[in-house]
C-alpha positions in Angstrom: 1.0 -8.9 -27.8 2.1 -6.6 -24.8 -1.6 -6.3 -23.8 -2.0 -10.0 -23.5 1.0 -10.2 -21.1 -0.5 -7.5 -18.8 -4.0 -8.8 -18.8 -3.6 -11.6 -16.2 -2.2 -9.0 -13.7 -5.4 -7.0 -13.7 -7.4 -9.4 -11.5 -4.6 -9.6 -9.0 -4.3 -5.8 -8.9 -8.1 -5.4 -8.4 -8.1 -8.0 -5.7 -5.2 -6.5 -3.8 -6.5 -3.0 -4.1 -9.8 -4.0 -2.6 -8.2 -6.0 0.3 -6.3 -3.0 1.4 -9.0 -0.4 0.7 -12.4 -2.0 0.0 -14.0 -0.5 -3.0 -10.9 0.4 -5.0 -10.8 -2.8 -6.9 -14.5 -2.4 -7.8 -13.7 1.1 -9.1 -10.9 -0.4 -11.2 -13.4 -2.8 -12.6 -15.8 0.1 -13.4 -18.4 -0.9 -10.8 -19.0 2.6 -9.1 -22.2 1.6 -7.3 -20.8 -1.6 -5.9 -17.6 0.3 -4.9 -19.6 2.9 -3.0 -21.6 0.2 -1.2 -18.6 -1.9 -0.2 -16.7 1.2 1.0 -19.7 2.5 3.0 -20.2 -0.8 4.7 -16.5 -1.1 5.5 -16.3 2.5 6.7 -19.3 2.0 9.0 -17.9 -1.2 10.4 -14.5 0.5 11.0 -16.1 3.5 12.7 -18.2 1.4 15.0 -15.1 -0.7 15.9 -16.3 -4.1 14.7 -13.1 -5.8 13.5 -14.7 -9.1 12.4 -17.0 -7.3 10.1 -14.5 -5.0 8.5 -12.1 -7.8 8.1 -14.8 -9.9 6.4 -15.6 -6.9 4.1 -12.0 -6.6 3.1 -11.7 -10.2 2.2 -15.0 -10.3 0.4 -14.2 -7.1 -1.5 -10.8 -8.5 -2.6 -12.3 -11.8 -3.8 -15.2 -10.2 -5.5 -13.0 -7.7 -7.4 -10.5 -10.4 -8.3 -13.2 -12.7 -9.8 -15.1 -9.9 -11.5 -11.9 -8.8 -13.3 -11.1 -12.4 -14.1 -14.5 -13.1 -15.7 -14.4 -9.8 -17.6 -10.9 -10.7 -18.9 -12.2 -14.0 -20.3 -14.9 -12.3 -22.3 
């Protein structure tokens, strides 16, 4: 019963982690390859000083991690 109460928080946790540091939410979901790709794209955009791109990557990574965790929680 305790596990059922904590399950809905996992998608939010994954999403927030990825918004603040892209790739961490994907790692939490177990997607190491996707986490590496998202982090690499975000890092490259950050290093080349392209704020619109790294902002988009942060938002995309957060949404993707959230919805992946949510779908996996339904299975």
